[in-house]
PDBQT receptor file of N, H, CA, C and O in Angstrom, charges set to zero:
ATOM      1  N   MET A   1      11.741 -17.228   1.623  1.00  0.00    +0.000 N 
ATOM      2  CA  MET A   1      11.456 -16.429   0.452  1.00  0.00    +0.000 C 
ATOM      3  C   MET A   1      12.647 -15.513   0.178  1.00  0.00    +0.000 C 
ATOM      4  O   MET A   1      13.125 -14.815   1.073  1.00  0.00    +0.000 OA
ATOM      5  N   SER A   2      13.105 -15.524  -1.033  1.00  0.00    +0.000 N 
ATOM      6  H   SER A   2      12.716 -16.091  -1.760  1.00  0.00    +0.000 HD
ATOM      7  CA  SER A   2      14.271 -14.714  -1.376  1.00  0.00    +0.000 C 
ATOM      8  C   SER A   2      13.876 -13.273  -1.686  1.00  0.00    +0.000 C 
ATOM      9  O   SER A   2      12.746 -12.986  -2.080  1.00  0.00    +0.000 OA
ATOM     10  N   LYS A   3      14.837 -12.382  -1.496  1.00  0.00    +0.000 N 
ATOM     11  H   LYS A   3      15.756 -12.615  -1.175  1.00  0.00    +0.000 HD
ATOM     12  CA  LYS A   3      14.590 -10.972  -1.805  1.00  0.00    +0.000 C 
ATOM     13  C   LYS A   3      14.485 -10.799  -3.311  1.00  0.00    +0.000 C 
ATOM     14  O   LYS A   3      15.161 -11.489  -4.074  1.00  0.00    +0.000 OA
ATOM     15  N   LYS A   4      13.647  -9.887  -3.725  1.00  0.00    +0.000 N 
ATOM     16  H   LYS A   4      13.098  -9.327  -3.105  1.00  0.00    +0.000 HD
ATOM     17  CA  LYS A   4      13.481  -9.587  -5.143  1.00  0.00    +0.000 C 
ATOM     18  C   LYS A   4      14.445  -8.466  -5.533  1.00  0.00    +0.000 C 
ATOM     19  O   LYS A   4      14.673  -7.530  -4.768  1.00  0.00    +0.000 OA
ATOM     20  N   SER A   5      14.997  -8.581  -6.724  1.00  0.00    +0.000 N 
ATOM     21  H   SER A   5      14.812  -9.342  -7.346  1.00  0.00    +0.000 HD
ATOM     22  CA  SER A   5      15.869  -7.516  -7.214  1.00  0.00    +0.000 C 
ATOM     23  C   SER A   5      15.000  -6.382  -7.746  1.00  0.00    +0.000 C 
ATOM     24  O   SER A   5      13.803  -6.566  -7.965  1.00  0.00    +0.000 OA
ATOM     25  N   LYS A   6      15.590  -5.226  -7.952  1.00  0.00    +0.000 N 
ATOM     26  H   LYS A   6      16.563  -5.077  -7.774  1.00  0.00    +0.000 HD
ATOM     27  CA  LYS A   6      14.831  -4.071  -8.442  1.00  0.00    +0.000 C 
ATOM     28  C   LYS A   6      14.191  -4.353  -9.791  1.00  0.00    +0.000 C 
ATOM     29  O   LYS A   6      13.092  -3.870 -10.062  1.00  0.00    +0.000 OA
ATOM     30  N   SER A   7      14.860  -5.130 -10.646  1.00  0.00    +0.000 N 
ATOM     31  H   SER A   7      15.752  -5.523 -10.425  1.00  0.00    +0.000 HD
ATOM     32  CA  SER A   7      14.283  -5.429 -11.955  1.00  0.00    +0.000 C 
ATOM     33  C   SER A   7      13.052  -6.323 -11.817  1.00  0.00    +0.000 C 
ATOM     34  O   SER A   7      12.143  -6.245 -12.644  1.00  0.00    +0.000 OA
ATOM     35  N   GLN A   8      13.006  -7.164 -10.797  1.00  0.00    +0.000 N 
ATOM     36  H   GLN A   8      13.744  -7.228 -10.125  1.00  0.00    +0.000 HD
ATOM     37  CA  GLN A   8      11.845  -8.018 -10.578  1.00  0.00    +0.000 C 
ATOM     38  C   GLN A   8      10.674  -7.225  -9.998  1.00  0.00    +0.000 C 
ATOM     39  O   GLN A   8       9.519  -7.623 -10.152  1.00  0.00    +0.000 OA
ATOM     40  N   LEU A   9      10.964  -6.120  -9.339  1.00  0.00    +0.000 N 
ATOM     41  H   LEU A   9      11.902  -5.797  -9.214  1.00  0.00    +0.000 HD
ATOM     42  CA  LEU A   9       9.913  -5.298  -8.741  1.00  0.00    +0.000 C 
ATOM     43  C   LEU A   9       9.350  -4.268  -9.720  1.00  0.00    +0.000 C 
ATOM     44  O   LEU A   9       8.400  -3.558  -9.390  1.00  0.00    +0.000 OA
ATOM     45  N   LYS A  10       9.920  -4.182 -10.903  1.00  0.00    +0.000 N 
ATOM     46  H   LYS A  10      10.692  -4.758 -11.170  1.00  0.00    +0.000 HD
ATOM     47  CA  LYS A  10       9.454  -3.229 -11.904  1.00  0.00    +0.000 C 
ATOM     48  C   LYS A  10       7.987  -3.506 -12.224  1.00  0.00    +0.000 C 
ATOM     49  O   LYS A  10       7.603  -4.657 -12.430  1.00  0.00    +0.000 OA
ATOM     50  N   GLY A  11       7.190  -2.486 -12.265  1.00  0.00    +0.000 N 
ATOM     51  H   GLY A  11       7.502  -1.550 -12.098  1.00  0.00    +0.000 HD
ATOM     52  CA  GLY A  11       5.775  -2.652 -12.563  1.00  0.00    +0.000 C 
ATOM     53  C   GLY A  11       4.909  -2.782 -11.319  1.00  0.00    +0.000 C 
ATOM     54  O   GLY A  11       3.687  -2.880 -11.428  1.00  0.00    +0.000 OA
ATOM     55  N   TYR A  12       5.522  -2.785 -10.139  1.00  0.00    +0.000 N 
ATOM     56  H   TYR A  12       6.515  -2.705 -10.050  1.00  0.00    +0.000 HD
ATOM     57  CA  TYR A  12       4.768  -2.855  -8.892  1.00  0.00    +0.000 C 
ATOM     58  C   TYR A  12       4.632  -1.451  -8.321  1.00  0.00    +0.000 C 
ATOM     59  O   TYR A  12       5.542  -0.632  -8.443  1.00  0.00    +0.000 OA
ATOM     60  N   GLY A  13       3.495  -1.180  -7.700  1.00  0.00    +0.000 N 
ATOM     61  H   GLY A  13       2.755  -1.846  -7.601  1.00  0.00    +0.000 HD
ATOM     62  CA  GLY A  13       3.281   0.104  -7.044  1.00  0.00    +0.000 C 
ATOM     63  C   GLY A  13       3.273  -0.098  -5.535  1.00  0.00    +0.000 C 
ATOM     64  O   GLY A  13       2.931  -1.175  -5.048  1.00  0.00    +0.000 OA
ATOM     65  N   GLU A  14       3.647   0.934  -4.805  1.00  0.00    +0.000 N 
ATOM     66  H   GLU A  14       3.924   1.809  -5.200  1.00  0.00    +0.000 HD
ATOM     67  CA  GLU A  14       3.637   0.861  -3.349  1.00  0.00    +0.000 C 
ATOM     68  C   GLU A  14       2.302   1.397  -2.847  1.00  0.00    +0.000 C 
ATOM     69  O   GLU A  14       1.996   2.579  -3.009  1.00  0.00    +0.000 OA
ATOM     70  N   TYR A  15       1.522   0.531  -2.246  1.00  0.00    +0.000 N 
ATOM     71  H   TYR A  15       1.770  -0.429  -2.114  1.00  0.00    +0.000 HD
ATOM     72  CA  TYR A  15       0.213   0.881  -1.699  1.00  0.00    +0.000 C 
ATOM     73  C   TYR A  15       0.324   0.967  -0.187  1.00  0.00    +0.000 C 
ATOM     74  O   TYR A  15       1.296   0.488   0.397  1.00  0.00    +0.000 OA
ATOM     75  N   THR A  16      -0.662   1.572   0.444  1.00  0.00    +0.000 N 
ATOM     76  H   THR A  16      -1.451   1.961  -0.031  1.00  0.00    +0.000 HD
ATOM     77  CA  THR A  16      -0.669   1.720   1.890  1.00  0.00    +0.000 C 
ATOM     78  C   THR A  16      -2.053   1.401   2.423  1.00  0.00    +0.000 C 
ATOM     79  O   THR A  16      -3.060   1.811   1.846  1.00  0.00    +0.000 OA
ATOM     80  N   TYR A  17      -2.098   0.661   3.538  1.00  0.00    +0.000 N 
ATOM     81  H   TYR A  17      -1.280   0.328   4.007  1.00  0.00    +0.000 HD
ATOM     82  CA  TYR A  17      -3.367   0.464   4.237  1.00  0.00    +0.000 C 
ATOM     83  C   TYR A  17      -3.168   0.819   5.697  1.00  0.00    +0.000 C 
ATOM     84  O   TYR A  17      -2.038   0.860   6.182  1.00  0.00    +0.000 OA
ATOM     85  N   LEU A  18      -4.268   1.078   6.403  1.00  0.00    +0.000 N 
ATOM     86  H   LEU A  18      -5.186   1.045   6.008  1.00  0.00    +0.000 HD
ATOM     87  CA  LEU A  18      -4.193   1.441   7.810  1.00  0.00    +0.000 C 
ATOM     88  C   LEU A  18      -4.481   0.218   8.675  1.00  0.00    +0.000 C 
ATOM     89  O   LEU A  18      -5.482  -0.474   8.490  1.00  0.00    +0.000 OA
ATOM     90  N   GLU A  19      -3.585  -0.028   9.618  1.00  0.00    +0.000 N 
ATOM     91  H   GLU A  19      -2.772   0.534   9.769  1.00  0.00    +0.000 HD
ATOM     92  CA  GLU A  19      -3.761  -1.128  10.556  1.00  0.00    +0.000 C 
ATOM     93  C   GLU A  19      -4.120  -0.527  11.898  1.00  0.00    +0.000 C 
ATOM     94  O   GLU A  19      -3.375   0.295  12.430  1.00  0.00    +0.000 OA
ATOM     95  N   GLY A  20      -5.239  -0.923  12.444  1.00  0.00    +0.000 N 
ATOM     96  H   GLY A  20      -5.844  -1.591  12.012  1.00  0.00    +0.000 HD
ATOM     97  CA  GLY A  20      -5.716  -0.355  13.698  1.00  0.00    +0.000 C 
ATOM     98  C   GLY A  20      -6.894   0.574  13.427  1.00  0.00    +0.000 C 
ATOM     99  O   GLY A  20      -7.383   0.672  12.302  1.00  0.00    +0.000 OA
ATOM    100  N   VAL A  21      -7.337   1.252  14.481  1.00  0.00    +0.000 N 
ATOM    101  H   VAL A  21      -6.940   1.172  15.395  1.00  0.00    +0.000 HD
ATOM    102  CA  VAL A  21      -8.488   2.142  14.338  1.00  0.00    +0.000 C 
ATOM    103  C   VAL A  21      -8.188   3.508  14.934  1.00  0.00    +0.000 C 
ATOM    104  O   VAL A  21      -7.356   3.648  15.831  1.00  0.00    +0.000 OA
ATOM    105  N   GLY A  22      -8.881   4.502  14.419  1.00  0.00    +0.000 N 
ATOM    106  H   GLY A  22      -9.557   4.388  13.691  1.00  0.00    +0.000 HD
ATOM    107  CA  GLY A  22      -8.787   5.860  14.947  1.00  0.00    +0.000 C 
ATOM    108  C   GLY A  22      -7.384   6.434  14.910  1.00  0.00    +0.000 C 
ATOM    109  O   GLY A  22      -6.643   6.239  13.946  1.00  0.00    +0.000 OA
ATOM    110  N   LYS A  23      -7.029   7.141  15.965  1.00  0.00    +0.000 N 
ATOM    111  H   LYS A  23      -7.631   7.299  16.748  1.00  0.00    +0.000 HD
ATOM    112  CA  LYS A  23      -5.719   7.789  16.041  1.00  0.00    +0.000 C 
ATOM    113  C   LYS A  23      -4.586   6.777  16.184  1.00  0.00    +0.000 C 
ATOM    114  O   LYS A  23      -3.432   7.095  15.897  1.00  0.00    +0.000 OA
ATOM    115  N   ASP A  24      -4.904   5.568  16.622  1.00  0.00    +0.000 N 
ATOM    116  H   ASP A  24      -5.841   5.310  16.855  1.00  0.00    +0.000 HD
ATOM    117  CA  ASP A  24      -3.880   4.538  16.810  1.00  0.00    +0.000 C 
ATOM    118  C   ASP A  24      -3.553   3.799  15.518  1.00  0.00    +0.000 C 
ATOM    119  O   ASP A  24      -2.649   2.964  15.502  1.00  0.00    +0.000 OA
ATOM    120  N   ALA A  25      -4.268   4.090  14.439  1.00  0.00    +0.000 N 
ATOM    121  H   ALA A  25      -5.003   4.769  14.452  1.00  0.00    +0.000 HD
ATOM    122  CA  ALA A  25      -4.030   3.403  13.164  1.00  0.00    +0.000 C 
ATOM    123  C   ALA A  25      -2.647   3.754  12.626  1.00  0.00    +0.000 C 
ATOM    124  O   ALA A  25      -2.231   4.913  12.634  1.00  0.00    +0.000 OA
ATOM    125  N   LYS A  26      -1.960   2.737  12.165  1.00  0.00    +0.000 N 
ATOM    126  H   LYS A  26      -2.299   1.796  12.159  1.00  0.00    +0.000 HD
ATOM    127  CA  LYS A  26      -0.616   2.928  11.616  1.00  0.00    +0.000 C 
ATOM    128  C   LYS A  26      -0.611   2.542  10.140  1.00  0.00    +0.000 C 
ATOM    129  O   LYS A  26      -1.182   1.518   9.767  1.00  0.00    +0.000 OA
ATOM    130  N   PRO A  27       0.032   3.358   9.292  1.00  0.00    +0.000 N 
ATOM    131  CA  PRO A  27       0.108   3.018   7.871  1.00  0.00    +0.000 C 
ATOM    132  C   PRO A  27       1.079   1.857   7.643  1.00  0.00    +0.000 C 
ATOM    133  O   PRO A  27       2.173   1.821   8.207  1.00  0.00    +0.000 OA
ATOM    134  N   VAL A  28       0.655   0.916   6.809  1.00  0.00    +0.000 N 
ATOM    135  H   VAL A  28      -0.234   0.945   6.351  1.00  0.00    +0.000 HD
ATOM    136  CA  VAL A  28       1.490  -0.232   6.450  1.00  0.00    +0.000 C 
ATOM    137  C   VAL A  28       1.626  -0.233   4.931  1.00  0.00    +0.000 C 
ATOM    138  O   VAL A  28       0.626  -0.216   4.214  1.00  0.00    +0.000 OA
ATOM    139  N   LYS A  29       2.861  -0.253   4.444  1.00  0.00    +0.000 N 
ATOM    140  H   LYS A  29       3.674  -0.267   5.026  1.00  0.00    +0.000 HD
ATOM    141  CA  LYS A  29       3.098  -0.231   3.003  1.00  0.00    +0.000 C 
ATOM    142  C   LYS A  29       3.244  -1.642   2.471  1.00  0.00    +0.000 C 
ATOM    143  O   LYS A  29       3.787  -2.518   3.145  1.00  0.00    +0.000 OA
ATOM    144  N   PHE A  30       2.752  -1.860   1.246  1.00  0.00    +0.000 N 
ATOM    145  H   PHE A  30       2.311  -1.149   0.698  1.00  0.00    +0.000 HD
ATOM    146  CA  PHE A  30       2.903  -3.149   0.585  1.00  0.00    +0.000 C 
ATOM    147  C   PHE A  30       2.969  -2.925  -0.917  1.00  0.00    +0.000 C 
ATOM    148  O   PHE A  30       2.568  -1.870  -1.407  1.00  0.00    +0.000 OA
ATOM    149  N   LEU A  31       3.471  -3.907  -1.645  1.00  0.00    +0.000 N 
ATOM    150  H   LEU A  31       3.797  -4.764  -1.246  1.00  0.00    +0.000 HD
ATOM    151  CA  LEU A  31       3.606  -3.812  -3.094  1.00  0.00    +0.000 C 
ATOM    152  C   LEU A  31       2.518  -4.616  -3.778  1.00  0.00    +0.000 C 
ATOM    153  O   LEU A  31       2.157  -5.704  -3.330  1.00  0.00    +0.000 OA
ATOM    154  N   ALA A  32       1.996  -4.067  -4.872  1.00  0.00    +0.000 N 
ATOM    155  H   ALA A  32       2.289  -3.182  -5.236  1.00  0.00    +0.000 HD
ATOM    156  CA  ALA A  32       1.000  -4.763  -5.685  1.00  0.00    +0.000 C 
ATOM    157  C   ALA A  32       1.176  -4.332  -7.134  1.00  0.00    +0.000 C 
ATOM    158  O   ALA A  32       1.641  -3.227  -7.413  1.00  0.00    +0.000 OA
ATOM    159  N   ARG A  33       0.799  -5.218  -8.050  1.00  0.00    +0.000 N 
ATOM    160  H   ARG A  33       0.421  -6.116  -7.823  1.00  0.00    +0.000 HD
ATOM    161  CA  ARG A  33       0.941  -4.911  -9.479  1.00  0.00    +0.000 C 
ATOM    162  C   ARG A  33      -0.072  -3.884  -9.950  1.00  0.00    +0.000 C 
ATOM    163  O   ARG A  33       0.229  -3.045 -10.799  1.00  0.00    +0.000 OA
ATOM    164  N   ASN A  34      -1.297  -3.955  -9.383  1.00  0.00    +0.000 N 
ATOM    165  H   ASN A  34      -1.541  -4.636  -8.693  1.00  0.00    +0.000 HD
ATOM    166  CA  ASN A  34      -2.360  -3.045  -9.813  1.00  0.00    +0.000 C 
ATOM    167  C   ASN A  34      -3.399  -2.941  -8.693  1.00  0.00    +0.000 C 
ATOM    168  O   ASN A  34      -3.266  -3.575  -7.647  1.00  0.00    +0.000 OA
ATOM    169  N   ASP A  35      -4.433  -2.130  -8.930  1.00  0.00    +0.000 N 
ATOM    170  H   ASP A  35      -4.541  -1.615  -9.780  1.00  0.00    +0.000 HD
ATOM    171  CA  ASP A  35      -5.469  -1.924  -7.912  1.00  0.00    +0.000 C 
ATOM    172  C   ASP A  35      -6.186  -3.219  -7.554  1.00  0.00    +0.000 C 
ATOM    173  O   ASP A  35      -6.536  -3.437  -6.394  1.00  0.00    +0.000 OA
ATOM    174  N   GLU A  36      -6.403  -4.071  -8.537  1.00  0.00    +0.000 N 
ATOM    175  H   GLU A  36      -6.118  -3.894  -9.479  1.00  0.00    +0.000 HD
ATOM    176  CA  GLU A  36      -7.102  -5.335  -8.292  1.00  0.00    +0.000 C 
ATOM    177  C   GLU A  36      -6.300  -6.223  -7.339  1.00  0.00    +0.000 C 
ATOM    178  O   GLU A  36      -6.861  -6.792  -6.403  1.00  0.00    +0.000 OA
ATOM    179  N   ASP A  37      -4.997  -6.343  -7.570  1.00  0.00    +0.000 N 
ATOM    180  H   ASP A  37      -4.541  -5.881  -8.330  1.00  0.00    +0.000 HD
ATOM    181  CA  ASP A  37      -4.134  -7.122  -6.673  1.00  0.00    +0.000 C 
ATOM    182  C   ASP A  37      -4.103  -6.506  -5.278  1.00  0.00    +0.000 C 
ATOM    183  O   ASP A  37      -4.102  -7.218  -4.275  1.00  0.00    +0.000 OA
ATOM    184  N   ALA A  38      -4.078  -5.181  -5.226  1.00  0.00    +0.000 N 
ATOM    185  H   ALA A  38      -4.079  -4.602  -6.041  1.00  0.00    +0.000 HD
ATOM    186  CA  ALA A  38      -4.071  -4.490  -3.934  1.00  0.00    +0.000 C 
ATOM    187  C   ALA A  38      -5.353  -4.791  -3.158  1.00  0.00    +0.000 C 
ATOM    188  O   ALA A  38      -5.308  -5.031  -1.952  1.00  0.00    +0.000 OA
ATOM    189  N   GLN A  39      -6.490  -4.778  -3.844  1.00  0.00    +0.000 N 
ATOM    190  H   GLN A  39      -6.528  -4.583  -4.824  1.00  0.00    +0.000 HD
ATOM    191  CA  GLN A  39      -7.758  -5.066  -3.180  1.00  0.00    +0.000 C 
ATOM    192  C   GLN A  39      -7.809  -6.500  -2.676  1.00  0.00    +0.000 C 
ATOM    193  O   GLN A  39      -8.355  -6.754  -1.602  1.00  0.00    +0.000 OA
ATOM    194  N   LEU A  40      -7.252  -7.442  -3.429  1.00  0.00    +0.000 N 
ATOM    195  H   LEU A  40      -6.808  -7.236  -4.302  1.00  0.00    +0.000 HD
ATOM    196  CA  LEU A  40      -7.200  -8.833  -2.977  1.00  0.00    +0.000 C 
ATOM    197  C   LEU A  40      -6.377  -8.957  -1.699  1.00  0.00    +0.000 C 
ATOM    198  O   LEU A  40      -6.763  -9.668  -0.772  1.00  0.00    +0.000 OA
ATOM    199  N   TYR A  41      -5.242  -8.263  -1.653  1.00  0.00    +0.000 N 
ATOM    200  H   TYR A  41      -4.928  -7.685  -2.407  1.00  0.00    +0.000 HD
ATOM    201  CA  TYR A  41      -4.387  -8.310  -0.472  1.00  0.00    +0.000 C 
ATOM    202  C   TYR A  41      -5.091  -7.675   0.724  1.00  0.00    +0.000 C 
ATOM    203  O   TYR A  41      -5.046  -8.213   1.830  1.00  0.00    +0.000 OA
ATOM    204  N   ILE A  42      -5.733  -6.542   0.506  1.00  0.00    +0.000 N 
ATOM    205  H   ILE A  42      -5.769  -6.105  -0.393  1.00  0.00    +0.000 HD
ATOM    206  CA  ILE A  42      -6.459  -5.845   1.572  1.00  0.00    +0.000 C 
ATOM    207  C   ILE A  42      -7.534  -6.756   2.150  1.00  0.00    +0.000 C 
ATOM    208  O   ILE A  42      -7.712  -6.823   3.367  1.00  0.00    +0.000 OA
ATOM    209  N   LYS A  43      -8.244  -7.452   1.281  1.00  0.00    +0.000 N 
ATOM    210  H   LYS A  43      -8.100  -7.398   0.293  1.00  0.00    +0.000 HD
ATOM    211  CA  LYS A  43      -9.284  -8.381   1.734  1.00  0.00    +0.000 C 
ATOM    212  C   LYS A  43      -8.667  -9.506   2.561  1.00  0.00    +0.000 C 
ATOM    213  O   LYS A  43      -9.230  -9.925   3.572  1.00  0.00    +0.000 OA
ATOM    214  N   LYS A  44      -7.514  -9.987   2.126  1.00  0.00    +0.000 N 
ATOM    215  H   LYS A  44      -7.056  -9.646   1.305  1.00  0.00    +0.000 HD
ATOM    216  CA  LYS A  44      -6.836 -11.088   2.820  1.00  0.00    +0.000 C 
ATOM    217  C   LYS A  44      -6.399 -10.687   4.231  1.00  0.00    +0.000 C 
ATOM    218  O   LYS A  44      -6.551 -11.470   5.169  1.00  0.00    +0.000 OA
ATOM    219  N   VAL A  45      -5.860  -9.483   4.389  1.00  0.00    +0.000 N 
ATOM    220  H   VAL A  45      -5.737  -8.847   3.627  1.00  0.00    +0.000 HD
ATOM    221  CA  VAL A  45      -5.381  -9.048   5.701  1.00  0.00    +0.000 C 
ATOM    222  C   VAL A  45      -6.494  -8.439   6.559  1.00  0.00    +0.000 C 
ATOM    223  O   VAL A  45      -6.298  -8.204   7.751  1.00  0.00    +0.000 OA
ATOM    224  N   GLY A  46      -7.653  -8.183   5.962  1.00  0.00    +0.000 N 
ATOM    225  H   GLY A  46      -7.812  -8.373   4.993  1.00  0.00    +0.000 HD
ATOM    226  CA  GLY A  46      -8.784  -7.676   6.720  1.00  0.00    +0.000 C 
ATOM    227  C   GLY A  46      -8.764  -6.179   6.980  1.00  0.00    +0.000 C 
ATOM    228  O   GLY A  46      -9.437  -5.707   7.897  1.00  0.00    +0.000 OA
ATOM    229  N   ALA A  47      -8.014  -5.427   6.200  1.00  0.00    +0.000 N 
ATOM    230  H   ALA A  47      -7.468  -5.809   5.456  1.00  0.00    +0.000 HD
ATOM    231  CA  ALA A  47      -7.974  -3.968   6.370  1.00  0.00    +0.000 C 
ATOM    232  C   ALA A  47      -9.244  -3.345   5.791  1.00  0.00    +0.000 C 
ATOM    233  O   ALA A  47      -9.902  -3.941   4.938  1.00  0.00    +0.000 OA
ATOM    234  N   THR A  48      -9.577  -2.165   6.250  1.00  0.00    +0.000 N 
ATOM    235  H   THR A  48      -9.043  -1.681   6.943  1.00  0.00    +0.000 HD
ATOM    236  CA  THR A  48     -10.797  -1.511   5.785  1.00  0.00    +0.000 C 
ATOM    237  C   THR A  48     -10.533  -0.321   4.873  1.00  0.00    +0.000 C 
ATOM    238  O   THR A  48     -11.443   0.141   4.184  1.00  0.00    +0.000 OA
ATOM    239  N   SER A  49      -9.301   0.183   4.858  1.00  0.00    +0.000 N 
ATOM    240  H   SER A  49      -8.562  -0.192   5.417  1.00  0.00    +0.000 HD
ATOM    241  CA  SER A  49      -8.999   1.318   3.986  1.00  0.00    +0.000 C 
ATOM    242  C   SER A  49      -7.604   1.170   3.407  1.00  0.00    +0.000 C 
ATOM    243  O   SER A  49      -6.720   0.571   4.020  1.00  0.00    +0.000 OA
ATOM    244  N   TRP A  50      -7.418   1.733   2.200  1.00  0.00    +0.000 N 
ATOM    245  H   TRP A  50      -8.135   2.220   1.702  1.00  0.00    +0.000 HD
ATOM    246  CA  TRP A  50      -6.118   1.674   1.537  1.00  0.00    +0.000 C 
ATOM    247  C   TRP A  50      -5.987   2.852   0.599  1.00  0.00    +0.000 C 
ATOM    248  O   TRP A  50      -6.977   3.492   0.246  1.00  0.00    +0.000 OA
ATOM    249  N   MET A  51      -4.746   3.139   0.193  1.00  0.00    +0.000 N 
ATOM    250  H   MET A  51      -3.942   2.619   0.480  1.00  0.00    +0.000 HD
ATOM    251  CA  MET A  51      -4.480   4.245  -0.724  1.00  0.00    +0.000 C 
ATOM    252  C   MET A  51      -3.643   3.771  -1.896  1.00  0.00    +0.000 C 
ATOM    253  O   MET A  51      -2.777   2.907  -1.757  1.00  0.00    +0.000 OA
ATOM    254  N   LYS A  52      -3.916   4.348  -3.042  1.00  0.00    +0.000 N 
ATOM    255  H   LYS A  52      -4.619   5.050  -3.155  1.00  0.00    +0.000 HD
ATOM    256  CA  LYS A  52      -3.111   4.093  -4.234  1.00  0.00    +0.000 C 
ATOM    257  C   LYS A  52      -1.777   4.812  -4.084  1.00  0.00    +0.000 C 
ATOM    258  O   LYS A  52      -1.675   5.774  -3.323  1.00  0.00    +0.000 OA
ATOM    259  N   PRO A  53      -0.747   4.354  -4.806  1.00  0.00    +0.000 N 
ATOM    260  CA  PRO A  53       0.564   5.011  -4.694  1.00  0.00    +0.000 C 
ATOM    261  C   PRO A  53       0.532   6.492  -5.016  1.00  0.00    +0.000 C 
ATOM    262  O   PRO A  53       1.186   7.274  -4.326  1.00  0.00    +0.000 OA
ATOM    263  N   ASP A  54      -0.202   6.908  -6.036  1.00  0.00    +0.000 N 
ATOM    264  H   ASP A  54      -0.734   6.273  -6.596  1.00  0.00    +0.000 HD
ATOM    265  CA  ASP A  54      -0.221   8.328  -6.408  1.00  0.00    +0.000 C 
ATOM    266  C   ASP A  54      -0.924   9.183  -5.363  1.00  0.00    +0.000 C 
ATOM    267  O   ASP A  54      -0.590  10.359  -5.222  1.00  0.00    +0.000 OA
ATOM    268  N   THR A  55      -1.877   8.638  -4.631  1.00  0.00    +0.000 N 
ATOM    269  H   THR A  55      -2.148   7.682  -4.746  1.00  0.00    +0.000 HD
ATOM    270  CA  THR A  55      -2.577   9.376  -3.582  1.00  0.00    +0.000 C 
ATOM    271  C   THR A  55      -1.620   9.706  -2.449  1.00  0.00    +0.000 C 
ATOM    272  O   THR A  55      -1.629  10.821  -1.928  1.00  0.00    +0.000 OA
ATOM    273  N   LEU A  56      -0.800   8.746  -2.069  1.00  0.00    +0.000 N 
ATOM    274  H   LEU A  56      -0.792   7.840  -2.492  1.00  0.00    +0.000 HD
ATOM    275  CA  LEU A  56       0.159   8.963  -0.996  1.00  0.00    +0.000 C 
ATOM    276  C   LEU A  56       1.170  10.028  -1.386  1.00  0.00    +0.000 C 
ATOM    277  O   LEU A  56       1.535  10.864  -0.560  1.00  0.00    +0.000 OA
ATOM    278  N   GLU A  57       1.627  10.012  -2.632  1.00  0.00    +0.000 N 
ATOM    279  H   GLU A  57       1.330   9.333  -3.303  1.00  0.00    +0.000 HD
ATOM    280  CA  GLU A  57       2.573  11.025  -3.102  1.00  0.00    +0.000 C 
ATOM    281  C   GLU A  57       1.957  12.419  -3.046  1.00  0.00    +0.000 C 
ATOM    282  O   GLU A  57       2.626  13.379  -2.663  1.00  0.00    +0.000 OA
ATOM    283  N   LYS A  58       0.683  12.534  -3.425  1.00  0.00    +0.000 N 
ATOM    284  H   LYS A  58       0.140  11.754  -3.736  1.00  0.00    +0.000 HD
ATOM    285  CA  LYS A  58       0.008  13.828  -3.388  1.00  0.00    +0.000 C 
ATOM    286  C   LYS A  58      -0.099  14.342  -1.954  1.00  0.00    +0.000 C 
ATOM    287  O   LYS A  58       0.103  15.530  -1.701  1.00  0.00    +0.000 OA
ATOM    288  N   LEU A  59      -0.418  13.446  -1.015  1.00  0.00    +0.000 N 
ATOM    289  H   LEU A  59      -0.582  12.482  -1.221  1.00  0.00    +0.000 HD
ATOM    290  CA  LEU A  59      -0.533  13.856   0.380  1.00  0.00    +0.000 C 
ATOM    291  C   LEU A  59       0.808  14.319   0.938  1.00  0.00    +0.000 C 
ATOM    292  O   LEU A  59       0.857  15.279   1.707  1.00  0.00    +0.000 OA
ATOM    293  N   GLU A  60       1.898  13.651   0.559  1.00  0.00    +0.000 N 
ATOM    294  H   GLU A  60       1.859  12.871  -0.066  1.00  0.00    +0.000 HD
ATOM    295  CA  GLU A  60       3.209  14.038   1.031  1.00  0.00    +0.000 C 
ATOM    296  C   GLU A  60       3.605  15.410   0.489  1.00  0.00    +0.000 C 
ATOM    297  O   GLU A  60       4.254  16.186   1.190  1.00  0.00    +0.000 OA
ATOM    298  N   LYS A  61       3.217  15.717  -0.763  1.00  0.00    +0.000 N 
ATOM    299  H   LYS A  61       2.690  15.087  -1.333  1.00  0.00    +0.000 HD
ATOM    300  CA  LYS A  61       3.530  17.029  -1.354  1.00  0.00    +0.000 C 
ATOM    301  C   LYS A  61       2.793  18.138  -0.643  1.00  0.00    +0.000 C 
ATOM    302  O   LYS A  61       3.334  19.226  -0.447  1.00  0.00    +0.000 OA
ATOM    303  N   VAL A  62       1.542  17.866  -0.249  1.00  0.00    +0.000 N 
ATOM    304  H   VAL A  62       1.102  16.983  -0.408  1.00  0.00    +0.000 HD
ATOM    305  CA  VAL A  62       0.722  18.869   0.438  1.00  0.00    +0.000 C 
ATOM    306  C   VAL A  62       1.196  19.048   1.877  1.00  0.00    +0.000 C 
ATOM    307  O   VAL A  62       1.035  20.119   2.461  1.00  0.00    +0.000 OA
ATOM    308  N   GLY A  63       1.781  17.995   2.444  1.00  0.00    +0.000 N 
ATOM    309  H   GLY A  63       1.913  17.125   1.970  1.00  0.00    +0.000 HD
ATOM    310  CA  GLY A  63       2.270  18.075   3.810  1.00  0.00    +0.000 C 
ATOM    311  C   GLY A  63       1.296  17.559   4.830  1.00  0.00    +0.000 C 
ATOM    312  O   GLY A  63       1.346  17.955   5.995  1.00  0.00    +0.000 OA
ATOM    313  N   VAL A  64       0.407  16.679   4.414  1.00  0.00    +0.000 N 
ATOM    314  H   VAL A  64       0.367  16.357   3.468  1.00  0.00    +0.000 HD
ATOM    315  CA  VAL A  64      -0.585  16.115   5.347  1.00  0.00    +0.000 C 
ATOM    316  C   VAL A  64       0.016  14.977   6.093  1.00  0.00    +0.000 C 
ATOM    317  O   VAL A  64      -0.651  14.364   6.927  1.00  0.00    +0.000 OA
TER     318      VAL A  64
């Protein structure tokens, strides 16, 4: 699979899901066009929680 150029990634948002459980859970970032695509990917990988790109930005601003 070839790398995508920045112009090809336009319109994609960076989403995050947690891999693992409890304190050992690690955030994993992935790209999706919209919430529906993100949910399909989450279902495929078997994750139980995910965040929208704007939610992650808000958490980083607060310092969580």
